[in-house]
MIDOSE-1310 file (N, C-alpha, C; in nm, 2 decimals, decimal comma, always signed):
residues 188
lila	+0,06/-0,10/-0,01/-0,01/-0,01/-0,05/+0,07/+0,14/+0,01; +0,19/+0,09/+0,05/+0,27/+0,28/+0,06/+0,38/+0,27/-0,05; +0,38/+0,13/-0,12/+0,46/+0,16/-0,25/+0,35/+0,21/-0,34; +0,21/+0,20/-0,33/+0,12/+0,25/-0,40/+0,15/+0,38/-0,39
lvti	+0,18/+0,41/-0,33/+0,13/+0,58/-0,28/+0,21/+0,62/-0,32; +0,31/+0,58/-0,27/+0,48/+0,67/-0,34/+0,49/+0,65/-0,49; +0,44/+0,56/-0,54/+0,45/+0,54/-0,69/+0,36/+0,66/-0,78; +0,21/+0,67/-0,71/+0,12/+0,76/-0,75/+0,17/+0,93/-0,72
igia	+0,26/+0,98/-0,58/+0,27/+1,08/-0,55/+0,40/+1,11/-0,68; +0,51/+1,03/-0,71/+0,57/+1,00/-0,78/+0,56/+1,07/-0,91; +0,46/+1,02/-1,00/+0,38/+1,03/-1,10/+0,34/+1,17/-1,09; +0,23/+1,19/-1,01/+0,23/+1,35/-1,02/+0,33/+1,48/-1,01
aigt	+0,45/+1,40/-0,94/+0,53/+1,53/-0,96/+0,62/+1,57/-1,09; +0,62/+1,41/-1,13/+0,66/+1,39/-1,24/+0,59/+1,48/-1,38; +0,47/+1,47/-1,40/+0,33/+1,53/-1,46/+0,38/+1,68/-1,39; +0,37/+1,68/-1,29/+0,38/+1,83/-1,27/+0,54/+1,93/-1,30
stse	+0,62/+1,90/-1,29/+0,79/+1,88/-1,33/+0,74/+1,93/-1,51; +0,68/+1,82/-1,55/+0,72/+1,78/-1,72/+0,64/+1,95/-1,74; +0,47/+1,98/-1,67/+0,41/+2,09/-1,72/+0,53/+2,24/-1,69; +0,53/+2,25/-1,54/+0,62/+2,36/-1,57/+0,77/+2,33/-1,63
rrta	+0,83/+2,29/-1,70/+0,93/+2,32/-1,78/+0,89/+2,34/-1,95; +0,74/+2,31/-1,94/+0,69/+2,30/-2,10/+0,64/+2,49/-2,09; +0,66/+2,49/-1,97/+0,54/+2,64/-1,92/+0,71/+2,77/-1,95; +0,74/+2,72/-1,88/+0,91/+2,72/-1,87/+1,01/+2,80/-2,00
tnfm	+0,92/+2,70/-2,15/+1,04/+2,67/-2,26/+0,96/+2,78/-2,37; +0,77/+2,76/-2,27/+0,72/+2,83/-2,39/+0,74/+2,98/-2,37; +0,76/+3,04/-2,22/+0,80/+3,14/-2,17/+0,92/+3,29/-2,29; +1,04/+3,13/-2,23/+1,20/+3,17/-2,33/+1,11/+3,19/-2,47
lyer	+1,08/+3,13/-2,53/+1,07/+3,13/-2,66/+1,01/+3,22/-2,70; +0,88/+3,30/-2,64/+0,83/+3,41/-2,66/+0,94/+3,56/-2,61; +0,98/+3,52/-2,52/+1,07/+3,64/-2,47/+1,11/+3,65/-2,58; +1,23/+3,57/-2,66/+1,34/+3,55/-2,77/+1,26/+3,66/-2,88
vfyt	+1,10/+3,59/-2,90/+1,10/+3,64/-3,02/+1,07/+3,78/-3,01; +1,04/+3,80/-2,91/+0,99/+3,95/-2,84/+1,08/+4,03/-2,88; +1,20/+4,01/-2,86/+1,31/+4,09/-2,85/+1,42/+4,08/-3,01; +1,34/+3,97/-3,06/+1,37/+3,94/-3,22/+1,29/+4,09/-3,27
aeag	+1,20/+4,09/-3,23/+1,03/+4,17/-3,33/+1,13/+4,34/-3,28; +1,17/+4,36/-3,13/+1,23/+4,46/-3,11/+1,30/+4,50/-3,20; +1,40/+4,43/-3,23/+1,53/+4,42/-3,27/+1,53/+4,47/-3,45; +1,43/+4,39/-3,51/+1,33/+4,44/-3,63/+1,32/+4,59/-3,61
lahv	+1,24/+4,60/-3,52/+1,21/+4,79/-3,53/+1,34/+4,85/-3,57; +1,44/+4,84/-3,45/+1,56/+4,88/-3,43/+1,61/+4,89/-3,55; +1,62/+4,82/-3,62/+1,73/+4,81/-3,71/+1,62/+4,87/-3,83; +1,47/+4,89/-3,87/+1,44/+4,98/-3,94/+1,42/+5,13/-3,91
keaf	+1,42/+5,14/-3,79/+1,46/+5,31/-3,73/+1,59/+5,35/-3,82; +1,72/+5,27/-3,71/+1,85/+5,25/-3,78/+1,83/+5,31/-3,92; +1,80/+5,27/-4,04/+1,75/+5,28/-4,20/+1,71/+5,40/-4,18; +1,59/+5,39/-4,11/+1,53/+5,53/-4,20/+1,58/+5,63/-4,18
kntl	+1,65/+5,65/-4,00/+1,73/+5,77/-3,95/+1,81/+5,81/-4,05; +1,89/+5,69/-4,14/+2,02/+5,73/-4,26/+1,97/+5,83/-4,33; +1,83/+5,76/-4,38/+1,79/+5,85/-4,47/+1,69/+6,01/-4,46; +1,68/+6,03/-4,30/+1,63/+6,11/-4,27/+1,71/+6,24/-4,23
rtpa	+1,88/+6,14/-4,20/+1,96/+6,27/-4,21/+2,02/+6,31/-4,33; +2,01/+6,30/-4,45/+2,02/+6,35/-4,57/+1,98/+6,49/-4,56; +2,07/+6,54/-4,60/+2,04/+6,78/-4,64/+1,91/+6,76/-4,69; +1,91/+6,70/-4,80/+1,73/+6,71/-4,82/+1,62/+6,66/-4,76
yisv	+1,66/+6,57/-4,68/+1,51/+6,51/-4,61/+1,54/+6,61/-4,42; +1,61/+6,67/-4,41/+1,62/+6,75/-4,30/+1,61/+6,89/-4,31; +1,63/+6,93/-4,46/+1,53/+7,08/-4,53/+1,38/+7,09/-4,54; +1,35/+6,95/-4,58/+1,16/+6,93/-4,55/+1,16/+6,95/-4,45
malt	+1,18/+6,89/-4,32/+1,16/+6,87/-4,17/+1,15/+6,98/-4,13; +1,28/+7,07/-4,19/+1,26/+7,21/-4,12/+1,18/+7,33/-4,16; +1,15/+7,30/-4,29/+1,06/+7,36/-4,37/+0,88/+7,37/-4,30; +0,84/+7,23/-4,34/+0,72/+7,17/-4,32/+0,70/+7,15/-4,17
gkpd	+0,78/+7,07/-4,08/+0,75/+7,02/-3,95/+0,70/+6,92/-3,94; +0,77/+6,83/-4,05/+0,71/+6,71/-4,02/+0,85/+6,64/-4,13; +0,82/+6,52/-4,10/+0,88/+6,42/-4,25/+0,80/+6,43/-4,33; +0,90/+6,36/-4,48/+0,79/+6,30/-4,56/+0,86/+6,12/-4,61
wtfa	+0,78/+6,06/-4,54/+0,79/+5,90/-4,57/+0,73/+5,82/-4,72; +0,75/+5,94/-4,82/+0,71/+5,85/-4,93/+0,87/+5,78/-4,93; +0,94/+5,75/-4,94/+1,08/+5,68/-4,97/+1,03/+5,59/-4,98; +1,00/+5,54/-4,80/+0,98/+5,43/-4,73/+0,84/+5,40/-4,82
lhga	+0,73/+5,39/-4,87/+0,60/+5,36/-4,93/+0,63/+5,32/-5,09; +0,71/+5,30/-5,11/+0,72/+5,29/-5,28/+0,67/+5,13/-5,30; +0,58/+5,12/-5,37/+0,49/+5,00/-5,40/+0,42/+4,97/-5,27; +0,33/+5,09/-5,19/+0,26/+5,03/-5,10/+0,12/+5,03/-5,21
tntt	+0,00/+4,97/-5,15/-0,10/+4,96/-5,24/-0,23/+5,03/-5,16; -0,18/+4,99/-5,02/-0,33/+5,03/-4,95/-0,27/+5,11/-4,83; -0,40/+5,18/-4,72/-0,34/+5,21/-4,57/-0,34/+5,11/-4,50; -0,34/+4,95/-4,52/-0,37/+4,90/-4,38/-0,23/+4,80/-4,40
yggg	-0,19/+4,74/-4,31/-0,07/+4,64/-4,29/-0,09/+4,57/-4,46; -0,17/+4,50/-4,49/-0,19/+4,39/-4,59/-0,12/+4,48/-4,75; -0,16/+4,57/-4,73/-0,13/+4,69/-4,85/+0,04/+4,79/-4,82; +0,07/+4,71/-4,75/+0,22/+4,82/-4,68/+0,33/+4,73/-4,77
vtwi	+0,43/+4,79/-4,75/+0,58/+4,74/-4,82/+0,69/+4,71/-4,69; +0,67/+4,51/-4,79/+0,76/+4,48/-4,68/+0,94/+4,57/-4,74; +0,98/+4,60/-4,60/+1,15/+4,64/-4,62/+1,22/+4,53/-4,58; +1,14/+4,42/-4,51/+1,30/+4,31/-4,48/+1,24/+4,18/-4,42
adqp	+1,28/+4,11/-4,54/+1,21/+3,99/-4,51/+1,26/+3,88/-4,43; +1,24/+3,81/-4,34/+1,27/+3,69/-4,32/+1,40/+3,75/-4,25; +1,49/+3,85/-4,18/+1,61/+3,85/-4,13/+1,68/+3,76/-4,05; +1,73/+3,68/-4,02/+1,73/+3,55/-3,93/+1,82/+3,64/-3,82
idgn	+1,84/+3,60/-3,66/+1,89/+3,66/-3,57/+1,90/+3,59/-3,47; +1,95/+3,51/-3,42/+1,99/+3,45/-3,28/+1,95/+3,29/-3,29; +1,88/+3,25/-3,45/+1,78/+3,18/-3,46/+1,60/+3,15/-3,50; +1,63/+3,30/-3,50/+1,49/+3,38/-3,52/+1,46/+3,44/-3,63
ayti	+1,33/+3,51/-3,67/+1,39/+3,56/-3,82/+1,25/+3,72/-3,76; +1,25/+3,81/-3,84/+1,18/+3,93/-3,86/+1,11/+3,97/-3,94; +1,04/+4,04/-4,00/+0,97/+4,08/-4,11/+0,92/+4,20/-4,06; +0,96/+4,28/-4,19/+0,96/+4,41/-4,12/+0,88/+4,52/-4,20
tvwd	+0,70/+4,53/-4,24/+0,63/+4,59/-4,26/+0,55/+4,75/-4,27; +0,63/+4,84/-4,37/+0,59/+5,03/-4,34/+0,45/+4,99/-4,45; +0,38/+5,08/-4,39/+0,25/+5,12/-4,43/+0,20/+5,26/-4,37; +0,15/+5,36/-4,52/+0,11/+5,50/-4,49/-0,03/+5,48/-4,35
nddg	-0,01/+5,58/-4,28/-0,17/+5,55/-4,24/-0,30/+5,65/-4,29; -0,39/+5,62/-4,30/-0,51/+5,69/-4,38/-0,51/+5,86/-4,34; -0,38/+5,90/-4,37/-0,37/+6,06/-4,40/-0,52/+6,15/-4,48; -0,58/+6,08/-4,60/-0,64/+6,14/-4,65/-0,64/+6,16/-4,79
dgdp	-0,54/+6,14/-4,85/-0,47/+6,17/-4,96/-0,51/+6,12/-5,06; -0,54/+6,00/-5,04/-0,60/+5,93/-5,13/-0,48/+5,80/-5,16; -0,38/+5,81/-5,16/-0,25/+5,74/-5,26/-0,18/+5,69/-5,08; -0,14/+5,53/-5,09/-0,11/+5,48/-4,97/+0,03/+5,47/-5,02
ahda	+0,11/+5,53/-5,12/+0,28/+5,54/-5,16/+0,32/+5,65/-5,12; +0,22/+5,77/-5,12/+0,27/+5,93/-5,08/+0,18/+5,91/-4,93; +0,33/+6,03/-4,82/+0,25/+6,08/-4,71/+0,26/+6,17/-4,72; +0,13/+6,24/-4,66/+0,08/+6,39/-4,65/+0,10/+6,42/-4,50
dgli	+0,08/+6,32/-4,40/+0,10/+6,35/-4,23/+0,19/+6,39/-4,18; +0,31/+6,31/-4,22/+0,43/+6,29/-4,12/+0,43/+6,15/-4,08; +0,29/+6,04/-4,07/+0,34/+5,95/-3,99/+0,31/+5,84/-4,05; +0,37/+5,73/-4,06/+0,38/+5,61/-4,11/+0,34/+5,46/-3,98
firs	+0,25/+5,38/-4,03/+0,28/+5,27/-3,94/+0,43/+5,14/-3,99; +0,51/+5,11/-3,89/+0,60/+4,99/-3,89/+0,55/+4,91/-3,81; +0,55/+4,76/-3,86/+0,51/+4,65/-3,79/+0,64/+4,56/-3,79; +0,69/+4,48/-3,72/+0,80/+4,41/-3,67/+0,73/+4,26/-3,68
datg	+0,74/+4,15/-3,72/+0,64/+4,05/-3,70/+0,78/+3,97/-3,73; +0,80/+3,85/-3,57/+0,89/+3,77/-3,53/+0,87/+3,62/-3,54; +0,92/+3,56/-3,59/+0,93/+3,44/-3,56/+1,04/+3,34/-3,50; +1,04/+3,18/-3,43/+1,11/+3,16/-3,37/+1,07/+3,00/-3,40
pqns	+1,14/+2,96/-3,33/+1,10/+2,77/-3,29/+0,98/+2,74/-3,24; +0,94/+2,65/-3,25/+0,81/+2,58/-3,22/+0,67/+2,70/-3,23; +0,68/+2,71/-3,37/+0,57/+2,82/-3,43/+0,53/+2,94/-3,32; +0,64/+2,98/-3,24/+0,69/+3,05/-3,16/+0,69/+3,23/-3,22
scsi	+0,58/+3,33/-3,20/+0,56/+3,49/-3,28/+0,57/+3,59/-3,21; +0,56/+3,71/-3,20/+0,56/+3,83/-3,20/+0,54/+3,88/-3,31; +0,41/+4,01/-3,25/+0,43/+4,15/-3,37/+0,42/+4,24/-3,28; +0,48/+4,35/-3,31/+0,50/+4,47/-3,25/+0,44/+4,61/-3,38
etlv	+0,40/+4,63/-3,37/+0,34/+4,75/-3,45/+0,34/+4,89/-3,39; +0,35/+4,96/-3,44/+0,36/+5,14/-3,40/+0,36/+5,23/-3,50; +0,30/+5,34/-3,49/+0,31/+5,50/-3,54/+0,37/+5,59/-3,51; +0,52/+5,62/-3,62/+0,59/+5,68/-3,60/+0,62/+5,86/-3,69
tata	+0,66/+5,94/-3,59/+0,68/+6,08/-3,67/+0,83/+6,06/-3,65; +0,86/+6,18/-3,71/+1,03/+6,23/-3,72/+1,05/+6,33/-3,72; +1,18/+6,39/-3,68/+1,13/+6,56/-3,63/+1,32/+6,57/-3,68; +1,34/+6,70/-3,75/+1,51/+6,75/-3,72/+1,56/+6,74/-3,59
tsdp	+1,58/+6,63/-3,56/+1,69/+6,71/-3,46/+1,79/+6,57/-3,48; +1,93/+6,54/-3,37/+1,99/+6,40/-3,34/+1,91/+6,30/-3,38; +1,83/+6,29/-3,29/+1,74/+6,13/-3,24/+1,63/+6,20/-3,35; +1,58/+6,13/-3,50/+1,45/+6,22/-3,56/+1,33/+6,10/-3,56
ihgy	+1,29/+5,99/-3,57/+1,29/+5,90/-3,50/+1,14/+5,87/-3,37; +1,05/+5,91/-3,35/+1,00/+5,90/-3,28/+0,91/+5,75/-3,25; +0,84/+5,72/-3,19/+0,70/+5,58/-3,18/+0,79/+5,49/-3,06; +0,81/+5,38/-3,11/+0,82/+5,25/-3,01/+0,93/+5,25/-2,96
naqe	+1,04/+5,30/-2,81/+1,14/+5,28/-2,79/+1,11/+5,17/-2,65; +1,08/+5,09/-2,60/+1,10/+5,01/-2,49/+1,23/+4,98/-2,48; +1,32/+4,94/-2,55/+1,42/+4,91/-2,51/+1,53/+4,93/-2,52; +1,50/+5,07/-2,59/+1,63/+5,16/-2,65/+1,76/+5,16/-2,52
gggs	+1,85/+5,23/-2,55/+1,96/+5,17/-2,46/+2,04/+5,05/-2,40; +1,92/+4,95/-2,49/+1,93/+4,80/-2,37/+2,08/+4,72/-2,48; +2,16/+4,79/-2,49/+2,31/+4,68/-2,58/+2,37/+4,67/-2,43; +2,46/+4,55/-2,45/+2,58/+4,49/-2,37/+2,63/+4,58/-2,29
gknf	+2,58/+4,61/-2,14/+2,61/+4,64/-2,02/+2,49/+4,75/-2,02; +2,38/+4,75/-2,08/+2,25/+4,88/-2,10/+2,27/+5,02/-2,12; +2,39/+5,00/-2,20/+2,46/+5,13/-2,28/+2,38/+5,14/-2,40; +2,42/+5,23/-2,51/+2,38/+5,26/-2,60/+2,50/+5,22/-2,72
tsnd	+2,64/+5,16/-2,67/+2,70/+5,08/-2,73/+2,74/+4,97/-2,73; +2,63/+4,89/-2,78/+2,66/+4,72/-2,81/+2,74/+4,77/-2,87; +2,80/+4,58/-2,86/+2,94/+4,57/-2,93/+2,93/+4,41/-2,98; +2,78/+4,36/-2,93/+2,77/+4,25/-2,98/+2,67/+4,24/-3,11
agai	+2,71/+4,28/-3,19/+2,60/+4,31/-3,31/+2,71/+4,30/-3,45; +2,66/+4,26/-3,53/+2,74/+4,29/-3,66/+2,67/+4,36/-3,78; +2,72/+4,34/-3,86/+2,67/+4,37/-4,01/+2,52/+4,33/-4,01; +2,43/+4,37/-4,08/+2,31/+4,39/-4,11/+2,29/+4,41/-4,26
hfga	+2,23/+4,33/-4,33/+2,29/+4,34/-4,49/+2,10/+4,33/-4,51; +2,02/+4,44/-4,61/+1,85/+4,45/-4,61/+1,87/+4,52/-4,77; +1,74/+4,45/-4,84/+1,73/+4,56/-4,93/+1,59/+4,60/-4,90; +1,58/+4,74/-5,02/+1,43/+4,79/-4,99/+1,43/+4,83/-5,13
pgfg	+1,28/+4,86/-5,13/+1,20/+4,90/-5,25/+1,30/+5,03/-5,30; +1,34/+5,03/-5,43/+1,41/+5,17/-5,47/+1,54/+5,20/-5,44; +1,58/+5,09/-5,34/+1,68/+5,15/-5,32/+1,83/+5,06/-5,29; +1,81/+4,91/-5,34/+1,89/+4,83/-5,38/+1,93/+4,74/-5,25
lrsl	+2,01/+4,67/-5,25/+2,07/+4,65/-5,17/+2,18/+4,72/-5,02; +2,16/+4,70/-4,94/+2,23/+4,80/-4,84/+2,31/+4,73/-4,71; +2,43/+4,76/-4,69/+2,46/+4,74/-4,54/+2,44/+4,81/-4,43; +2,42/+4,83/-4,28/+2,38/+4,88/-4,22/+2,47/+4,80/-4,10
hvgg	+2,59/+4,88/-4,01/+2,68/+4,82/-3,94/+2,60/+4,85/-3,80; +2,57/+4,78/-3,70/+2,53/+4,79/-3,61/+2,62/+4,75/-3,46; +2,64/+4,84/-3,39/+2,76/+4,78/-3,28/+2,90/+4,83/-3,30; +2,90/+4,82/-3,17/+3,05/+4,88/-3,20/+3,16/+4,80/-3,25
C-alpha cells in the first residue's frame, strides 16, 4: 500500500515538473521572439534615420515641420498592413527571424504610396522555434533632431551593459524597394 502511494505521488510530481518545464520553455521562446521583433524595429528605424539625416530630408522637415515618408512607401497598395511594403523579409537573428512592413496611415490624400501627414505605421513580425511569434506595431513620426524618429522605444539603450554602445552585433544586410542592397553596421 505504501509503495502504491509513493508511486502515485512520484507520477504526479513528474507530471507537474514536465508541465512547469513546458511553461518555462514557452515563456523563454516568446521572450526571445519579442526581443527579435524589437531588434527588427531598431533595425528599420536606424535605416530610416540614415535617410532622414540627409540634407534634402532635413530641409523638408525644417520647412514643413514634419517628415516626408514617401521614400519608405514605394510600392504600397493600401493604407493597411496588407497593402504595406515589406522592407526587410525573414532577417535571421539568433535562430529567429523578423520581417518589417511599413504602410501609410490613412492621411486622407488617397495615395497609399505618398505620405501627407508625416506619420507611418511600422510593424515587426518575429518568428522562432515551435511556432513562437510576436508582432509589434507602432505609428511613428520624425523631427529634424539628432534622434529624428519617435515612436516605440521600449528597449532603447539596452545594449550590452545596458548602454547605447553595444558590441555584440555585426553587419546587417537588407534591401528596400527602390534602394537596392544596403549594409548597416550595428554596434561597436
